[in-house]
LUMKOL-433182 format. One line per 5 residues: number of its first residue (from 1); for each residue x, y, z of C-alpha. Coordinates in steps of 0.5 Angstrom, whole numbers, plus 500, padded with zeros to 3 digits. Layout:
BEGIN
NUM) X:Y:Z; ...
//
This chain:
BEGIN
1) 740:747:861; 736:753:861; 739:760:861; 736:764:867; 737:772:865
6) 739:774:872; 739:781:869; 732:781:870; 730:776:875; 734:779:880
11) 730:782:886; 729:790:886; 735:791:890; 740:797:890; 745:798:884
16) 751:796:888; 748:789:891; 745:788:884; 752:788:881; 755:784:887
21) 750:778:886; 752:778:878; 759:778:880; 758:772:884; 754:769:879
26) 759:770:874; 764:767:878; 760:761:878; 760:761:871; 767:762:871
31) 768:755:875; 763:752:870; 768:754:864; 774:751:868; 771:744:870
36) 769:744:862; 777:745:860; 778:737:860; 779:733:853; 773:731:849
41) 773:724:851; 772:726:858; 766:730:857; 763:724:853; 765:719:858
46) 763:723:864; 757:727:861; 752:724:866; 756:725:872; 757:732:870
51) 750:733:870; 749:730:877; 755:735:879; 752:741:876; 745:739:878
56) 747:739:886; 753:743:887; 752:748:882; 745:749:885; 748:749:892
61) 754:754:890; 749:759:887; 744:758:893; 751:760:898; 753:765:893
66) 746:769:893; 745:768:901; 752:771:902; 751:777:898; 743:777:899
71) 743:774:906; 744:781:909; 743:786:903; 736:784:901; 733:785:908
76) 738:791:908; 734:793:902; 728:793:905; 730:797:911; 732:802:906
81) 725:803:904; 721:808:909; 715:806:913; 709:806:908; 705:811:912
86) 711:816:913; 712:815:905; 705:817:904; 705:823:909; 711:825:904
91) 707:824:898; 710:817:896; 718:819:894; 721:814:889; 724:808:892
96) 731:811:890; 730:817:894; 728:813:900; 734:809:899; 739:815:898
101) 736:819:904; 736:812:909; 743:811:906; 745:818:908; 742:818:915
106) 737:823:913; 732:818:914; 731:812:919; 726:807:922; 728:806:929
111) 723:802:932; 723:804:939; 717:803:943; 714:804:950; 708:802:953
116) 704:805:959; 697:805:961; 695:801:956; 697:805:950; 704:803:946
121) 708:808:942; 713:806:937; 717:810:933; 717:808:926; 720:813:922
126) 725:819:923; 727:824:918; 732:830:919; 736:835:916; 740:841:919
131) 734:845:919; 728:840:921; 726:834:924; 720:830:923; 718:824:927
136) 712:819:926; 710:815:931; 705:809:931; 700:808:937; 696:802:939
141) 691:802:945; 688:796:949; 681:800:948; 679:805:943; 681:812:945
146) 685:814:939; 683:819:934; 679:824:936; 684:828:941; 691:827:942
151) 697:828:947; 696:834:951; 704:834:952; 710:833:948; 717:835:949
156) 723:834:945; 730:834:949; 736:834:944; 741:829:946; 737:827:952
161) 738:834:955; 733:841:955; 726:842:953; 723:843:946; 724:851:946
166) 732:850:947; 733:847:940; 727:847:936; 722:852:934; 715:852:930
171) 714:845:933; 707:841:931; 704:835:933; 698:831:932; 695:825:930
176) 695:824:922; 688:822:921; 682:827:923; 677:822:925; 670:822:928
181) 670:815:932; 676:813:936; 680:806:934; 685:802:937; 691:804:932
186) 693:811:930; 699:815:927; 702:821:930; 707:826:927; 712:831:930
191) 714:836:926; 720:841:928; 724:847:925; 731:847:929; 733:853:932
196) 739:856:928; 742:860:934; 744:853:937; 746:850:931; 744:843:933
201) 745:837:929; 746:832:935; 746:824:936; 739:823:939; 733:826:941
206) 728:824:947; 721:824:945; 716:825:952; 709:825:951; 704:825:957
211) 696:826:958; 692:823:952; 686:826:951; 680:823:947; 672:824:946
216) 666:820:945; 660:821:942; 656:823:949; 662:828:950; 661:832:944
221) 653:833:947; 656:835:954; 660:841:952; 666:837:949; 669:835:956
226) 675:830:954; 677:824:958; 684:823:959; 689:817:960; 694:819:965
231) 701:816:962; 708:818:960; 711:815:954; 718:817:953; 723:814:947
236) 730:816:946; 731:816:938; 738:815:935; 740:820:929; 745:821:924
241) 749:827:921; 744:829:916; 748:834:912; 750:830:906; 744:831:901
246) 744:839:902; 746:843:896; 748:850:897; 748:855:891; 752:862:893
251) 748:866:888; 748:874:889; 743:874:884; 738:880:884; 731:879:883
256) 725:884:882; 720:883:888; 714:888:888; 718:893:883; 724:893:888
261) 730:890:887; 732:885:892; 739:880:892; 738:873:893; 745:871:897
266) 744:864:898; 740:858:897; 740:851:901; 736:845:899; 735:839:902
271) 730:833:901; 726:836:907; 727:844:907; 729:850:903; 733:856:906
276) 733:862:902; 738:868:904; 736:875:902; 740:881:903; 737:884:909
281) 738:892:907; 734:890:901; 729:887:905; 728:893:909; 727:897:903
286) 722:892:900; 718:893:907; 718:900:907; 716:901:899; 711:896:899
291) 708:896:907; 710:903:909; 709:904:917; 706:897:918; 708:893:924
296) 715:890:924; 712:882:924; 709:883:917; 708:877:913; 713:878:907
301) 709:874:902; 714:876:896; 720:872:899; 716:866:900; 717:860:895
306) 711:858:891; 714:853:887; 720:849:885; 722:847:878; 726:842:875
311) 731:843:870; 726:843:864; 721:848:868; 716:843:870; 713:844:877
316) 716:838:882; 714:842:889; 709:847:891; 707:846:898; 710:847:905
321) 708:844:912; 712:850:916; 716:856:915; 720:861:919; 724:867:918
326) 730:869:922; 736:875:921; 743:873:921; 746:880:923; 753:878:922
331) 752:876:915; 747:882:914; 742:877:911; 734:876:912; 733:868:911
336) 726:864:910; 726:857:912; 721:853:909; 719:846:911; 717:842:904
341) 710:838:904; 714:833:900; 721:830:899; 725:833:893; 731:831:890
346) 736:837:890; 740:835:884; 734:835:880; 732:842:882; 733:848:877
351) 729:854:879; 725:857:885; 719:861:884; 718:866:889; 711:869:891
356) 704:870:888; 708:873:882; 712:867:881; 719:871:880; 724:866:878
361) 731:865:881; 735:860:877; 739:855:881; 745:853:876
//
Protein backbone atom coordinates (compact mmCIF):
# COMPACT_ATOMS: atom_id res chain seq x y z
CA UNK A 1 0.00 0.00 0.00
CA UNK A 2 1.36 3.43 -0.95
CA UNK A 3 2.36 5.46 2.10
CA UNK A 4 0.85 8.96 2.27
CA UNK A 5 2.97 11.73 3.74
CA UNK A 6 0.33 13.24 6.04
CA UNK A 7 2.78 15.84 7.37
CA UNK A 8 2.70 17.49 3.93
CA UNK A 9 -0.69 16.41 2.63
CA UNK A 10 -2.79 17.87 5.44
CA UNK A 11 -4.56 21.13 4.60
CA UNK A 12 -3.30 24.47 5.89
CA UNK A 13 -4.96 24.45 9.30
CA UNK A 14 -3.91 25.78 12.71
CA UNK A 15 -1.05 23.91 14.37
CA UNK A 16 -3.16 22.31 17.10
CA UNK A 17 -5.65 21.02 14.50
CA UNK A 18 -2.78 19.68 12.41
CA UNK A 19 -1.43 17.87 15.48
CA UNK A 20 -4.86 16.44 16.31
CA UNK A 21 -5.26 14.98 12.83
CA UNK A 22 -1.82 13.41 12.95
CA UNK A 23 -2.69 11.94 16.35
CA UNK A 24 -5.90 10.46 14.93
CA UNK A 25 -4.02 8.94 12.00
CA UNK A 26 -1.33 7.62 14.34
CA UNK A 27 -4.11 5.97 16.34
CA UNK A 28 -5.31 4.25 13.21
CA UNK A 29 -1.78 3.11 12.49
CA UNK A 30 -1.62 1.61 15.99
CA UNK A 31 -4.84 -0.30 15.33
CA UNK A 32 -3.30 -1.50 12.10
CA UNK A 33 -0.31 -2.87 14.00
CA UNK A 34 -2.60 -4.61 16.54
CA UNK A 35 -4.53 -6.35 13.76
CA UNK A 36 -1.25 -7.66 12.41
CA UNK A 37 0.01 -9.27 15.64
CA UNK A 38 -1.26 -12.78 14.77
CA UNK A 39 0.97 -15.67 13.62
CA UNK A 40 2.63 -15.99 10.24
CA UNK A 41 0.13 -18.61 9.01
CA UNK A 42 -2.82 -16.36 9.80
CA UNK A 43 -1.19 -13.50 7.90
CA UNK A 44 -0.65 -15.76 4.90
CA UNK A 45 -4.10 -17.43 5.04
CA UNK A 46 -6.02 -14.22 5.49
CA UNK A 47 -3.90 -11.90 3.38
CA UNK A 48 -6.57 -11.22 0.77
CA UNK A 49 -9.28 -10.85 3.43
CA UNK A 50 -7.20 -8.40 5.41
CA UNK A 51 -6.61 -6.37 2.28
CA UNK A 52 -10.35 -6.15 1.79
CA UNK A 53 -10.85 -5.15 5.41
CA UNK A 54 -8.21 -2.45 5.19
CA UNK A 55 -9.45 -1.33 1.82
CA UNK A 56 -12.82 -0.51 3.38
CA UNK A 57 -12.59 -0.35 7.14
CA UNK A 58 -9.36 1.58 7.29
CA UNK A 59 -10.66 4.04 4.75
CA UNK A 60 -13.94 4.44 6.62
CA UNK A 61 -12.14 4.82 9.93
CA UNK A 62 -9.76 7.35 8.43
CA UNK A 63 -12.63 9.33 6.96
CA UNK A 64 -14.44 9.21 10.29
CA UNK A 65 -11.35 10.34 12.15
CA UNK A 66 -10.71 13.18 9.77
CA UNK A 67 -14.36 14.16 9.91
CA UNK A 68 -14.27 14.14 13.71
CA UNK A 69 -11.15 16.27 13.86
CA UNK A 70 -11.61 18.41 10.78
CA UNK A 71 -15.38 18.47 10.40
CA UNK A 72 -15.67 21.46 12.71
CA UNK A 73 -12.13 22.76 12.56
CA UNK A 74 -11.52 23.08 8.83
CA UNK A 75 -14.52 25.35 8.77
CA UNK A 76 -13.15 26.95 11.93
CA UNK A 77 -9.83 27.51 10.22
CA UNK A 78 -11.59 29.40 7.47
CA UNK A 79 -13.43 31.50 10.05
CA UNK A 80 -10.11 32.32 11.69
CA UNK A 81 -9.14 34.09 8.49
CA UNK A 82 -10.50 37.59 8.01
CA UNK A 83 -12.77 38.89 5.34
CA UNK A 84 -10.57 39.30 2.25
CA UNK A 85 -11.34 42.99 1.85
CA UNK A 86 -10.59 43.70 5.52
CA UNK A 87 -7.23 41.96 5.12
CA UNK A 88 -6.57 44.14 2.06
CA UNK A 89 -7.41 47.30 4.03
CA UNK A 90 -4.75 46.36 6.61
CA UNK A 91 -2.05 45.44 4.08
CA UNK A 92 -2.68 41.68 4.06
CA UNK A 93 -1.56 40.45 7.51
CA UNK A 94 0.02 37.00 7.55
CA UNK A 95 -2.43 34.11 8.02
CA UNK A 96 -1.00 33.26 11.43
CA UNK A 97 -1.52 36.86 12.59
CA UNK A 98 -5.13 36.83 11.39
CA UNK A 99 -5.73 33.53 13.20
CA UNK A 100 -4.09 34.78 16.39
CA UNK A 101 -6.14 37.98 16.43
CA UNK A 102 -9.38 36.09 15.76
CA UNK A 103 -8.67 33.48 18.42
CA UNK A 104 -7.97 36.28 20.93
CA UNK A 105 -11.24 38.07 20.13
CA UNK A 106 -9.48 41.07 18.62
CA UNK A 107 -10.87 40.30 15.16
CA UNK A 108 -14.26 38.78 14.28
CA UNK A 109 -16.50 38.22 11.26
CA UNK A 110 -20.02 38.91 12.62
CA UNK A 111 -22.07 38.66 9.38
CA UNK A 112 -24.93 40.75 10.80
CA UNK A 113 -27.17 42.23 8.09
CA UNK A 114 -30.05 44.68 7.64
CA UNK A 115 -32.03 45.85 4.57
CA UNK A 116 -33.98 49.06 4.07
CA UNK A 117 -35.02 51.11 1.04
CA UNK A 118 -33.46 48.60 -1.34
CA UNK A 119 -30.04 48.83 0.32
CA UNK A 120 -28.51 45.99 2.36
CA UNK A 121 -25.74 46.61 4.88
CA UNK A 122 -23.78 43.61 6.18
CA UNK A 123 -21.05 43.77 8.83
CA UNK A 124 -18.28 41.49 7.60
CA UNK A 125 -15.40 42.37 9.95
CA UNK A 126 -14.74 43.93 13.33
CA UNK A 127 -11.25 44.55 14.73
CA UNK A 128 -10.71 46.22 18.08
CA UNK A 129 -8.36 46.74 20.98
CA UNK A 130 -8.45 48.89 24.13
CA UNK A 131 -7.91 52.03 22.07
CA UNK A 132 -9.61 51.55 18.74
CA UNK A 133 -12.57 49.95 16.92
CA UNK A 134 -12.61 49.21 13.18
CA UNK A 135 -15.72 47.94 11.37
CA UNK A 136 -15.99 46.92 7.73
CA UNK A 137 -19.44 46.90 6.13
CA UNK A 138 -20.39 45.37 2.79
CA UNK A 139 -23.16 47.36 1.10
CA UNK A 140 -25.32 46.19 -1.79
CA UNK A 141 -28.23 47.93 -3.50
CA UNK A 142 -30.94 47.18 -6.02
CA UNK A 143 -29.97 50.25 -8.06
CA UNK A 144 -26.55 51.71 -8.83
CA UNK A 145 -26.42 54.29 -6.02
CA UNK A 146 -23.20 53.30 -4.21
CA UNK A 147 -19.80 54.91 -4.47
CA UNK A 148 -19.88 58.61 -5.29
CA UNK A 149 -21.49 59.70 -2.03
CA UNK A 150 -21.88 57.98 1.31
CA UNK A 151 -23.91 57.66 4.49
CA UNK A 152 -24.52 61.16 5.83
CA UNK A 153 -25.36 59.94 9.34
CA UNK A 154 -23.54 57.41 11.52
CA UNK A 155 -23.75 56.60 15.21
CA UNK A 156 -21.94 54.09 17.39
CA UNK A 157 -23.75 53.12 20.60
CA UNK A 158 -21.67 51.29 23.19
CA UNK A 159 -23.52 48.22 24.46
CA UNK A 160 -26.64 49.58 22.77
CA UNK A 161 -26.70 52.86 24.70
CA UNK A 162 -25.52 56.42 24.14
CA UNK A 163 -24.07 58.23 21.16
CA UNK A 164 -20.72 58.10 19.38
CA UNK A 165 -19.32 61.00 21.40
CA UNK A 166 -20.01 59.20 24.70
CA UNK A 167 -17.32 56.57 24.11
CA UNK A 168 -15.40 57.40 20.93
CA UNK A 169 -13.44 60.32 19.54
CA UNK A 170 -11.64 60.91 16.26
CA UNK A 171 -14.24 58.89 14.34
CA UNK A 172 -14.28 58.51 10.55
CA UNK A 173 -16.36 56.55 8.05
CA UNK A 174 -16.42 56.36 4.28
CA UNK A 175 -16.80 54.07 1.31
CA UNK A 176 -13.52 52.20 0.90
CA UNK A 177 -13.06 53.07 -2.78
CA UNK A 178 -13.08 56.46 -4.45
CA UNK A 179 -15.06 56.00 -7.68
CA UNK A 180 -16.49 58.20 -10.39
CA UNK A 181 -19.41 55.95 -11.29
CA UNK A 182 -21.93 54.36 -8.94
CA UNK A 183 -22.43 50.61 -8.63
CA UNK A 184 -24.58 48.15 -6.72
CA UNK A 185 -21.74 46.99 -4.46
CA UNK A 186 -19.34 48.80 -2.15
CA UNK A 187 -17.46 48.51 1.12
CA UNK A 188 -17.78 51.06 3.89
CA UNK A 189 -15.35 51.36 6.81
CA UNK A 190 -15.77 52.89 10.25
CA UNK A 191 -12.64 53.69 12.26
CA UNK A 192 -12.98 55.09 15.78
CA UNK A 193 -10.48 55.83 18.54
CA UNK A 194 -11.89 55.10 21.99
CA UNK A 195 -12.22 57.80 24.64
CA UNK A 196 -9.92 56.77 27.49
CA UNK A 197 -11.93 58.69 30.08
CA UNK A 198 -14.72 56.12 29.68
CA UNK A 199 -12.35 53.12 29.67
CA UNK A 200 -14.93 51.23 27.58
CA UNK A 201 -14.21 47.71 26.36
CA UNK A 202 -17.79 46.50 26.08
CA UNK A 203 -19.59 43.43 24.84
CA UNK A 204 -21.33 44.95 21.81
CA UNK A 205 -21.61 48.02 19.64
CA UNK A 206 -24.68 49.16 17.70
CA UNK A 207 -24.03 50.82 14.35
CA UNK A 208 -26.76 53.09 12.98
CA UNK A 209 -26.52 54.56 9.48
CA UNK A 210 -28.96 56.98 7.90
CA UNK A 211 -29.50 58.90 4.64
CA UNK A 212 -27.41 57.50 1.82
CA UNK A 213 -26.41 60.19 -0.67
CA UNK A 214 -25.12 59.74 -4.20
CA UNK A 215 -24.32 61.75 -7.31
CA UNK A 216 -24.81 61.16 -11.01
CA UNK A 217 -22.96 62.62 -13.97
CA UNK A 218 -25.87 65.01 -14.52
CA UNK A 219 -25.68 66.17 -10.87
CA UNK A 220 -22.02 67.03 -11.24
CA UNK A 221 -22.91 69.49 -13.99
CA UNK A 222 -25.71 71.06 -11.93
CA UNK A 223 -23.81 72.32 -8.92
CA UNK A 224 -23.28 68.93 -7.25
CA UNK A 225 -26.74 68.48 -5.75
CA UNK A 226 -26.95 64.98 -4.31
CA UNK A 227 -29.74 62.42 -4.51
CA UNK A 228 -30.63 60.70 -1.26
CA UNK A 229 -31.94 57.31 -0.22
CA UNK A 230 -33.94 57.76 2.98
CA UNK A 231 -33.39 54.74 5.15
CA UNK A 232 -32.27 53.53 8.52
CA UNK A 233 -29.75 50.72 8.85
CA UNK A 234 -29.00 49.44 12.36
CA UNK A 235 -26.82 46.49 13.33
CA UNK A 236 -25.72 45.29 16.76
CA UNK A 237 -22.34 43.58 16.67
CA UNK A 238 -20.89 41.36 19.44
CA UNK A 239 -17.42 42.21 20.70
CA UNK A 240 -14.94 40.31 22.86
CA UNK A 241 -12.33 41.40 25.39
CA UNK A 242 -9.63 42.83 23.16
CA UNK A 243 -6.73 43.18 25.57
CA UNK A 244 -5.10 39.78 25.15
CA UNK A 245 -2.52 40.74 22.51
CA UNK A 246 -1.40 44.10 23.94
CA UNK A 247 2.20 44.38 25.16
CA UNK A 248 3.32 46.96 27.72
CA UNK A 249 6.84 48.26 28.32
CA UNK A 250 7.50 50.33 31.46
CA UNK A 251 10.59 52.20 30.30
CA UNK A 252 11.37 55.53 32.00
CA UNK A 253 13.84 56.08 29.17
CA UNK A 254 15.19 59.56 28.40
CA UNK A 255 15.50 60.60 24.73
CA UNK A 256 16.55 63.87 23.12
CA UNK A 257 13.78 65.48 21.07
CA UNK A 258 14.86 68.67 19.27
CA UNK A 259 17.65 69.00 21.81
CA UNK A 260 15.36 68.67 24.84
CA UNK A 261 15.51 65.65 27.19
CA UNK A 262 12.09 63.96 27.33
CA UNK A 263 11.29 60.84 29.35
CA UNK A 264 9.31 58.07 27.66
CA UNK A 265 7.46 56.57 30.61
CA UNK A 266 5.58 53.71 29.00
CA UNK A 267 4.73 52.12 25.64
CA UNK A 268 1.67 49.98 24.95
CA UNK A 269 1.30 48.21 21.62
CA UNK A 270 -1.50 46.08 20.19
CA UNK A 271 -1.73 44.81 16.60
CA UNK A 272 -3.83 47.92 15.79
CA UNK A 273 -2.64 50.75 18.02
CA UNK A 274 0.47 52.26 19.59
CA UNK A 275 0.24 54.31 22.80
CA UNK A 276 3.30 56.29 23.98
CA UNK A 277 3.29 57.96 27.41
CA UNK A 278 5.69 60.85 28.05
CA UNK A 279 6.50 62.78 31.21
CA UNK A 280 4.17 65.77 31.05
CA UNK A 281 6.63 68.24 32.60
CA UNK A 282 9.26 67.25 30.02
CA UNK A 283 6.72 67.80 27.25
CA UNK A 284 5.93 71.29 28.60
CA UNK A 285 9.64 72.08 28.52
CA UNK A 286 9.87 70.78 24.94
CA UNK A 287 6.96 72.99 23.87
CA UNK A 288 8.41 76.05 25.61
CA UNK A 289 11.86 75.52 24.08
CA UNK A 290 10.83 74.62 20.53
CA UNK A 291 7.52 76.42 20.05
CA UNK A 292 7.77 79.35 22.48
CA UNK A 293 4.48 81.13 23.01
CA UNK A 294 2.63 79.18 20.33
CA UNK A 295 -1.02 78.26 20.73
CA UNK A 296 -1.83 75.55 23.26
CA UNK A 297 -3.14 73.09 20.66
CA UNK A 298 0.09 72.90 18.63
CA UNK A 299 1.03 69.68 16.84
CA UNK A 300 4.14 68.29 18.57
CA UNK A 301 5.51 66.28 15.68
CA UNK A 302 8.69 65.28 17.55
CA UNK A 303 6.68 62.90 19.75
CA UNK A 304 4.75 61.10 17.02
CA UNK A 305 5.83 57.67 15.79
CA UNK A 306 7.50 57.66 12.39
CA UNK A 307 8.40 53.95 12.18
CA UNK A 308 8.29 50.64 14.05
CA UNK A 309 11.34 48.39 13.77
CA UNK A 310 11.80 44.70 14.39
CA UNK A 311 14.58 43.32 16.59
CA UNK A 312 16.97 43.35 13.60
CA UNK A 313 16.32 47.01 12.85
CA UNK A 314 14.10 46.43 9.82
CA UNK A 315 11.10 48.70 9.27
CA UNK A 316 7.82 46.84 9.78
CA UNK A 317 5.40 49.79 10.00
CA UNK A 318 5.60 53.45 9.05
CA UNK A 319 2.02 54.58 8.56
CA UNK A 320 -0.92 55.53 10.68
CA UNK A 321 -4.62 56.08 10.01
CA UNK A 322 -5.44 58.16 13.08
CA UNK A 323 -3.85 59.63 16.17
CA UNK A 324 -4.85 61.59 19.19
CA UNK A 325 -3.29 63.33 22.20
CA UNK A 326 -4.44 63.18 25.80
CA UNK A 327 -3.13 64.11 29.23
CA UNK A 328 -3.31 61.85 32.28
CA UNK A 329 -3.09 64.43 35.08
CA UNK A 330 -3.14 61.76 37.76
CA UNK A 331 0.02 60.13 36.41
CA UNK A 332 1.54 63.32 35.04
CA UNK A 333 1.74 61.88 31.54
CA UNK A 334 1.25 63.28 28.04
CA UNK A 335 0.09 60.45 25.77
CA UNK A 336 0.02 59.90 22.02
CA UNK A 337 -2.37 57.21 20.72
CA UNK A 338 -1.64 56.14 17.15
CA UNK A 339 -3.96 54.00 15.02
CA UNK A 340 -1.66 51.95 12.78
CA UNK A 341 -2.24 51.72 9.03
CA UNK A 342 -1.46 48.01 8.94
CA UNK A 343 -1.45 45.20 11.48
CA UNK A 344 1.72 44.40 13.43
CA UNK A 345 2.75 41.54 15.69
CA UNK A 346 3.72 43.18 19.03
CA UNK A 347 6.03 40.28 19.80
CA UNK A 348 8.20 41.18 16.80
CA UNK A 349 8.58 44.91 17.48
CA UNK A 350 11.97 45.92 18.88
CA UNK A 351 12.04 49.71 18.66
CA UNK A 352 10.12 52.88 17.81
CA UNK A 353 11.43 55.82 15.79
CA UNK A 354 10.03 59.22 16.79
CA UNK A 355 9.52 62.30 14.63
CA UNK A 356 11.33 63.40 11.49
CA UNK A 357 14.68 62.93 13.27
CA UNK A 358 13.80 59.25 13.83
CA UNK A 359 14.90 59.23 17.47
CA UNK A 360 15.12 55.59 18.53
CA UNK A 361 13.34 54.16 21.57
CA UNK A 362 14.38 50.57 22.29
CA UNK A 363 11.71 48.11 23.43
CA UNK A 364 13.62 45.41 25.33
